[in-house]
C-alpha positions in Angstrom: 42.9 80.2 34.3 42.0 76.6 33.5 44.9 74.1 33.4 45.4 72.4 30.0 44.8 68.6 30.1 47.8 66.3 30.2 49.6 65.6 26.9 48.4 62.4 25.2 50.6 59.4 25.7 53.3 58.9 23.1 54.3 57.0 21.1 50.9 56.9 19.4 50.0 54.6 16.5 46.5 54.9 15.1 44.2 51.8 14.7 45.1 49.7 11.7 42.9 50.3 9.8 41.2 53.5 10.9 37.7 52.7 9.7 35.0 55.0 8.5 31.6 54.1 7.0 33.1 53.3 3.6 36.9 53.6 4.0 39.9 52.1 5.6 42.8 54.4 6.4 45.8 52.2 6.8 49.6 52.5 6.6 51.1 52.9 3.1 53.1 49.8 1.8 55.5 49.3 -1.0 52.7 47.5 -2.8 50.8 50.8 -3.1 53.3 52.2 -5.6 51.3 51.8 -8.7 48.1 53.3 -7.3 50.0 56.3 -5.7 52.1 57.0 -8.7 49.0 57.1 -10.8 48.0 60.4 -9.2 51.5 61.7 -8.2 52.4 61.9 -11.9 49.4 64.1 -12.8 50.1 67.8 -13.2 46.6 68.7 -12.1 47.1 66.9 -8.8 50.4 68.6 -8.1 49.5 72.1 -9.3 49.1 73.6 -5.8 51.5 71.4 -4.0 55.2 71.7 -3.2 56.2 68.6 -5.2 55.6 66.9 -8.5 54.6 65.8 -10.9 56.8 62.8 -10.0 58.4 60.2 -12.2 58.5 56.5 -11.2 61.7 57.0 -9.2 60.3 60.0 -7.4 57.1 58.1 -6.5 59.1 55.1 -5.2 61.0 57.4 -2.9 57.8 59.1 -1.8 56.0 55.8 -1.1 59.0 54.5 0.9 58.9 57.7 3.0 55.1 57.4 3.5 55.4 53.8 4.6 57.8 54.8 7.4 55.4 57.4 8.9 53.2 55.2 11.0 53.8 56.5 14.6 53.9 59.8 16.4 56.7 60.0 18.9 57.6 63.7 19.2 56.7 67.1 17.8 57.1 67.3 14.0 56.4 63.6 13.4 54.0 62.7 10.6 51.4 60.0 10.0 50.6 59.1 6.4 47.8 56.8 5.6 46.5 55.2 2.4 42.8 55.7 1.8 41.2 52.5 0.6 37.5 52.0 -0.4 36.6 48.9 1.7 34.1 47.5 -0.7 36.5 47.3 -3.6 40.0 47.5 -2.1 40.7 50.5 -4.4 43.3 53.0 -3.1 41.9 56.4 -3.9 44.3 58.8 -2.2 46.4 59.3 0.9 46.2 61.6 3.9 48.7 63.3 6.2 48.5 64.2 9.9 51.4 66.3 11.4 52.0 66.6 15.1 52.8 70.4 15.3 53.0 71.1 19.1 52.7 69.1 22.3 52.6 72.1 24.5 49.9 73.8 22.5 48.2 70.5 21.5 48.0 71.3 17.8 48.3 69.3 14.5 47.7 69.9 10.8 46.2 67.8 8.2 46.6 67.3 4.4 45.3 65.0 1.7 45.8 64.0 -2.0 43.2 62.1 -4.0 43.2 60.7 -7.5 40.8 62.9 -9.6 39.1 59.8 -11.0 37.6 59.3 -7.6 36.4 62.9 -7.0 32.7 63.4 -6.4 32.1 60.5 -4.1 32.7 62.2 -0.8 35.8 60.1 0.0 38.0 63.1 0.8 35.4 64.6 3.2 35.0 61.2 4.9 38.7 60.8 5.3 39.1 64.3 6.5 36.5 63.7 9.2 38.5 60.7 10.3 41.7 62.9 10.6 39.8 65.4 12.7 38.5 62.6 14.9 42.0 61.2 15.2 43.2 64.6 16.5 40.4 65.5 18.8 38.9 62.1 19.9 42.1 59.9 20.0 44.7 62.5 20.9 42.7 65.1 22.8 44.1 68.0 20.8 43.0 71.6 21.2 43.3 72.7 17.6 43.8 71.2 14.1 44.6 73.3 11.0 45.1 72.9 7.3 47.1 75.2 5.0 46.6 75.5 1.3 47.4 77.6 -1.7 44.7 80.3 -1.9 44.0 79.4 -5.6 43.0 75.9 -4.6 39.3 76.6 -4.2 38.3 72.9 -4.4 40.4 72.2 -1.3 38.9 75.2 0.5 35.4 73.9 -0.2 36.4 70.5 1.3 37.6 72.1 4.5 34.5 74.2 4.8 32.4 71.0 4.4 34.4 69.6 7.3 33.3 72.6 9.4 36.7 74.2 9.6 37.0 78.0 9.8 38.8 80.2 7.3 41.2 81.7 9.8 43.9 83.6 7.8 44.9 84.7 4.4 48.6 85.3 4.0 49.4 87.5 1.0 52.3 86.4 -1.2 54.0 84.6 1.6 55.3 81.6 -0.5 57.3 81.4 -3.8 55.8 78.5 -5.7 56.6 77.4 -9.3 58.3 80.7 -10.1 55.7 83.1 -8.6 54.6 84.5 -5.3 51.4 82.9 -4.1 49.0 83.5 -1.2 48.3 80.9 1.5 45.0 80.3 3.4 44.8 78.7 6.8 41.7 76.8 8.0 41.3 75.6 11.6 39.0 73.9 14.0 39.0 73.9 17.8 38.1 70.9 20.0 35.0 72.7 21.3 33.9 73.3 17.7 34.5 69.6 16.8 32.4 68.5 19.8 29.5 70.9 18.8 29.6 69.7 15.2 29.7 66.0 16.3 26.8 66.6 18.8 24.8 68.3 16.1 25.4 65.4 13.6 24.4 62.9 16.3 21.3 64.7 17.1 20.3 65.0 13.4 20.9 61.3 13.0 18.7 60.4 16.0 15.9 62.5 14.7 15.9 61.1 11.2 
C-alpha cells in the first residue's frame, strides 16, 4: 500500500494576494465592511446559508471574524479571503477554505458573491484558485464543498469547476424551519491534475 505524502508545513499563510487572471484574493480588512454588508444584507444571498440576512452590527462582527482568518495552523482552521477585481479594485465577494483533516489531507471550500456581479465568471475563477490552493500549495488529497440541494446555481458552479456530485443527504439539516437536503461535491488530487493537464494542453493547441 502506498505511503501518503508528508503533511504540508504549518502554519500556512497563502500568498497576499493570491492572484488569478483577473482577480486578487486577499485577506479581509475592516475597510471591506461596506462592500461585504452590501450582499450580506440581501435575503436572496443568504437564502441557502446558515446565517443572515445581517444587519450592520452583524456584518461588522462577520467582517472582524473574517479578517482574523488568515493562517492555517491546525485542523479546523479557516481561511477567508476577499475577492477583488484587479482592474477596478471592486470587492465582488469572499471565499472560504476550511482545513478539515491533516491525516486524511482534506479541506472544504465555500463562496459568497454579490448578485450584481454574477455572470462574469468571477466565482468560477475564484473557485479554481481555491482548488489550486488545496492541491498545488498544500498537497491535499481531496477537496469538497457542501450545499443546500435547492441551490442549483451553486451546484452548476461546482460542476464547472470539474467537481463530482458525490452524495445527496436527505433531510439531514433543519434550516429556516424546515428539513432540507444537502449535496456534497468533491475532487481528488488526481482529478485536479488531469483537469489541469487537459486545460494546459488545450491552451497550447489554440
